[in-house]
Each structure stands twice: as structure tokens, then as C-alpha cells.
C-alpha positions, -999 to +999 in steps of 0.1 A: -071+157-473-035+154-465-029+129-438+004+125-411+018+092-395+007+091-354+032+105-335+041+073-320+044+053-347+070+025-333+095+011-361+109-009-339+077-031-328+067-028-366+096-050-378+095-072-347+057-079-357+065-085-393+091-112-386+064-132-363+041-128-387+063-143-416+075-170-389+109-152-375+117-158-341+131-121-330+147-129-293+170-154-289+157-187-268+172-191-230+197-220-240+217-202-262+220-172-238+239-202-220+260-211-245+270-176-246+281-175-212+305-204-216+318-189-247+322-152-234+360-158-229+366-181-258+393-182-280+397-209-309+434-217-312+454-229-338+458-265-342+487-282-361+464-280-392+458-246-396+485-222-417+492-193-400+487-166-423+484-134-404+515-119-425+496-113-455+481-082-463+446-092-456+416-065-462+379-061-455+357-041-477+320-040-464+292-016-459+298+013-436+280-004-409+288-035-408+308-054-382+293-087-392+327-097-414+323-125-429+350-124-452+388-108-460+408-106-491+443-107-506+455-113-540+493-119-556+497-110-593+525-137-607+548-135-635+526-148-662+500-127-658+479-146-635+464-137-600+465-156-569+429-150-551+427-159-515+391-152-498+397-163-462+359-164-448+352-166-409+356-201-388+315-193-377+319-233-373+344-233-345+327-211-320+292-231-331+295-266-333+264-285-350+231-294-327+246-264-305+217-243-289+226-217-314+232-236-343+194-248-333+183-212-333+203-209-364+187-238-383+152-224-371+160-187-385+182-194-416+194-162-422+197-124-408+168-105-415+179-067-420+147-040-416+164-007-424+163+002-385+170-029-367+191-057-374+176-092-364+205-112-366+206-153-373+238-155-347+237-135-311+260-101-320+287-113-293+292-139-324+284-124-355+300-095-349+322-102-321+341-135-313+336-147-352+338-116-370+371-106-389+373-077-376+399-052-379+438-064-359+418-095-347+434-129-352+408-153-365+399-187-377+391-189-413+385-210-439+401-196-469+394-209-506+423-198-532+422-202-571+440-185-596+425-161-621+439-165-654+446-128-676+413-138-698+395-138-665+387-176-664+391-192-630+416-227-630+421-247-601+408-243-563+414-257-527+402-249-497+420-251-462+416-234-425+441-204-415+446-183-387+444-146-404+443-109-389+426-084-408+449-056-410+424-030-426+387-030-419+376-005-452+341+000-465+325+004-496+318+043-497+354+049-489+371+027-507+345+032-538+351+071-542+387+071-538+390+044-567+369+062-589+383+099-579+353+111-564+366+109-526+398+109-506+420+078-501+408+060-467+432+066-435+442+027-437+447+036-476+467+069-477+491+056-446+498+020-470+512+018-504+512-017-504+476-016-493+464+012-524+482-012-544+462-041-533+433-025-536+438-012-572+446-050-581+416-065-567+396-038-585+414-050-620+409-086-615+378-083-604+368-066-636+385-094-655+364-119-639+331-097-644+339-090-682+343-127-684+311-137-667+298-109-692+308-132-723+289-161-707+261-140-701+255-127-672+227-103-665+237-065-662+203-056-641+205-024-619+170-022-600+168+010-573+177+006-535+172+027-507+184+033-472+170+050-445+194+079-429+187+078-394+190+104-367+191+094-331+175+065-345+144+080-361+141+081-395+149+118-411+155+104-450+158+080-474+190+078-497+200+055-530+219+027-525+253+035-552+271+005-567+304+014-572+339-003-578+343-017-544+311-028-542+318-047-573+350-064-573+340-078-538+307-093-553+329-105-586+349-126-559+325-137-539+308-152-569+337-167-580+345-184-548+316-192-544+321-217-576+351-226-565+343-244-532+309-259-548+335-275-579+357-283-548+328-297-533+323-319-563+354-332-568+355-345-531+323-364-542+307-346-517+270-339-516+264-298-509+233-269-510+233-254-542+219-214-550+201-219-587+180-197-603+169-218-630+164-215-668+132-188-667+098-207-675+083-174-687+106-166-717+077-163-736+067-131-714+109-119-719+106-123-759+076-099-759+090-076-736+120-073-754+098-072-787+079-042-769+117-021-767+122-028-804+140-062-801+140-098-806+153-126-786+158-161-798+129-184-791+145-205-764+165-193-736+197-172-740+217-155-712+237-137-737+215-123-759+195-112-730+224-091-713+232-074-747+195-069-749+195-052-712+227-035-722+214-015-748+182-005-729+210+007-706+223+028-727+193+040-744+171+048-717+192+050-684+155+067-665+135+035-670+160+012-668+158-005-626+119-006-641+127-028-670+152-046-643+123-056-622+102-070-645+133-094-658+139-104-622+101-111-614+100-130-648+132-147-641+117-160-611+133-159-574+166-183-567+162-211-545+187-239-526+182-271-535+205-302-526+235-313-551+243-347-553+280-359-567+274-364-608+240-344-613+238-325-635+232-286-621+205-263-627+230-233-626+223-199-616+208-185-648+209-147-639+251-150-633+260-175-661+277-194-640+267-237-640+285-245-602+271-221-575+266-222-535+267-203-511+294-200-484+310-166-482+286-156-454+285-184-425+276-152-398+245-140-417+237-173-438+228-208-421+231-225-456+269-212-458+275-226-423+268-258-434+286-257-466+318-245-446+311-274-422+311-297-453+343-282-464+360-286-432+352-324-429+368-327-460+399-305-454+400-329-422+392-363-442+362-371-420+328-380-429+302-357-442+284-340-412+250-340-432+233-366-450+217-357-479+179-361-465+196-333-442+209-311-470+174-316-487+155-304-462+178-270-449+181-259-486+139-260-483+136-243-451+166-218-465+147-212-499+112-205-476+127-182-450+146-161-477+114-155-491+099-148-461+127-127-454+126-104-486+081-100-477+095-085-442+128-063-459+099-049-484+073-041-464+102-019-438+114-002-466+075+008-477+071+019-436+103+034-439+098+055-467+062+066-454+078+080-424+106+097-442+084+117-465+055+127-442+071+160-430+073+170-475+028+167-480+026+187-503+056+193-521+063+191-559+082+167-575+091+152-607+082+117-616+081+092-643+045+067-648+063+029-646+031+011-644-010+017-650-025-015-636-067-023-628-055-012-589-039+017-601-015+039-617+024+043-601+046+066-603+083+066-591+099+101-576+135+110-598+146+125-560+141+107-543+135+073-554+104+066-542+073+049-558+037+054-550+004+061-562-010+084-586-039+084-568-053+117-580-051+129-622-041+095-638-063+101-663-049+095-700-008+090-686+013+059-696+039+039-689+067+059-693+053+093-691+072+122-670+053+141-649+048+167-616+030+150-588+028+167-554+026+146-520-007+142-510-012+115-485+012+088-462+000+058-445+028+040-421+009+016-411+003+002-445+034+018-462+013+038-489+026+071-507-002+088-525+006+112-553-017+138-571-008+152-603+005+189-603 
């Protein structure tokens, strides 16, 4: 018998309940509102130590709906073929000093949580989407990370300084990406400025050079399927697959490079920091076995370039199953974590990114670790002592890891509920699917369009992983996020 979710299901209430269950506080305490009132008319002024870089052609590229803009970029090609890259990061610390009420709440939450139907920000939106956001045509204080990318993709030098900037074009991944790959028109700001068009093409080209260099060092090409809800008048009416494109790629490339530069810069100044690491996988033997199941042989000891070569070949051979293989590899690699890094100590590195020096510094509006790193940078720039002790940094790293894991659980629970809502009106429809798992808990399938997963509750006899079958949607359970299919 098919079931539909209750008509009065409230996904917003479900999101809040999930947040509380996992240790978050969905609402800001009263003392935060008191501080915000004092900041309402605030606009931090540039001082003698801040460069005025508003004349440079800064632009930002982010999600279509994002207003918590943390970074803007501008590049400059040099005569020798190298490129100066400048990444401006919103100076959140200028309005959120350490141990303020807003900072204390951010230290507890540690991250903005995106539930699909509602965003629960780490900082009040008056700040994160307003006063500390690098919005278009607004003067904003920032901390700039500057480095040089050689023609072969190697990153040279690296410095950090404070600057006043102005975002001249607030752009989106879909608009810029579609234009760059030829599947859509140029965004209005781009079509109106030949200089901006050239700047974005340069960013694409330099991003690809950076990516090629990481690929040579074994950065893993992972492709998991992510979906987001389609909302109409605040209600879920469908889901769509998140698509990568040239714009998402080059922004990712710049953020990885900038985070590496910041980590090395703090190390060079003998300052302890918080690093983001994915340790060398302890379950490498299982990864070797998984490769063997696909007819490939990996070395007996962890080898990122070899693993990346295997993943690249599998993506070419079997693109339909590659998201499932990617997910399996991610689980075997283990989750990332934040750790204290003292100057001179060996780094655990980031196995998946093929980098040894990596911190989180590019999203202080959304991640507390990044705000802490920004304060460390500003202290070095000002010639002041570090604002955190090693013990404080170790505690913050542990809290950020715990809350990051909790946020993933909330987002996973809400994705399942949203998907169940989106599919509830399609009960009885037939879909093409691939069998993705045969376990003691049941047989699982992934529908090809839309990209959703569920349990093959009826007709699972004789099917195996990789089989292509036709399935009929027979049931959804929004509260538990269940979607059940029967063999058609």
C-alpha cells in the first residue's frame, strides 16, 4: 500500500528539531541581539595599516542564492607567464572581536548549517549577509592572501595583508560556468565589461593550471552526487542535481591554493595554527581490495597518485557507477578533522587534496576555524602576540571537528526528508535505476533521473550491484526520510 507524507509536515520544524538533537542552538541568545543593535550603524574605517585596493577589478563567484560572501578574487598576468593571485577574505574579526557575545555563540556552533529549506547561520545574518559580506558595490575591509602561480602550476611566495576592497561584480556559479563552457549567455556584468570577461577567463585558465599540478601530485578526482531542493513559495516541489562547472572548479582551486599559502605563512612566522587534515587512510587494504574488484592493482602502501589514476580510469570506463565508487572511497579515507599544528612539527597533510599544508581560512562568515585563523593572520600582520594559546587552539579544533560531523548528520537527515517530500506526489511512477548495494539491511537502488536513492522493498531476488533495472515508487516516509521501490 502506498503512503503519502502528512499534509502538515513542517520541514522547518524538523530542521530545528534535528539541529537541537545534534547539539546546535538554532536561535541566537539575547546578548547577541544587544551587540547587533550597537553594530547596526557600524562601518569599520580603514586605518593607516590598510591598503586601498578598491580600484582593482575584484569579483566574486558563489551559489545563486548566497549572500554570505566570504571571498573575492582578482588576478594579474605577468610578462614571464606567471600570475599574481589575490584572494580577499571578508574581515569578519573587525566587527566580531574575540570573546564578544557574537563570538562566544559562534564558538559553540562553529559552522553555518544548510538544511535545504533553511540556513542556520553561525553569525547573525545582519553580519554574515550584510556588514561582513563582500556584497557588490560596497566598500569592505578584508584580509588579502597574495601569491604567484607559475606557468607549471606551482605556487610561489605568499603573503597576507589588510586591504579595503570593492566587489565590482557579484556573480554566480551557474551564470559564469554556463558562459565559460558555452551553454549559456554571459552574465549582464560580464557582457558589459570586456575587462571582466578577460579576468574571468584568466581565472579559469590559472585554476586549471593549479588543478593540473595537484593532479600530478595525486589529488583525488571524486564525483559524488549531490542534490538540492527546488522550492516554490517556500515549499519543496522537486529536487535537482548539483552540477560542477568551470566556475565551481576554479574557485575551488583558488581556495585550496590560498589555504595552503596561509598555512605556510603562519608556519614561517612561527605561529601555531589550526590545520584541516585527512590523514593517510588506515583502511588502505580495503581500498586495494576494492580496486582489485575492478581489475586494477594498487600499491600495498597508501599512494595518492596511484589511487587517483585508478579513479580517473574508472570514471572513463563506467561513469554511471562512478559516484558510488567515489562514495565508497570517501568512506574508506575517513572524515577530515581539525588539529592543532605547532611550528616545526610534521604535518599530517590532506591526503585527498595531495597537499601537506592546509588550513581553513577562506570562509570566516560560515566557519569558526576560519575566523580564528583570520585573527592569527591579523596578529602577525600587526606584529602582535598570537591571540590564542596552543591549548585554546587544540580545544577549538576538537570542537570544530565534532560540530562539523554533527552538521553533516543534520544535512543528511534533511536531504532524505526533502527527497521524500519531493517524490511523494510521484508514487506509482516507473524509473530507470541502478542497484547500488546488496546488504543484510536490504537492497538499495539509485534512480538515474532524478538522482535519488531508496530501498528496493519488493522484487530484490536475484539482483546484484551494478544491475540496471526498472523500479516503481511505492512508498515515502518523510519523518524517517525513507523512499521504497518495487521491481517494475
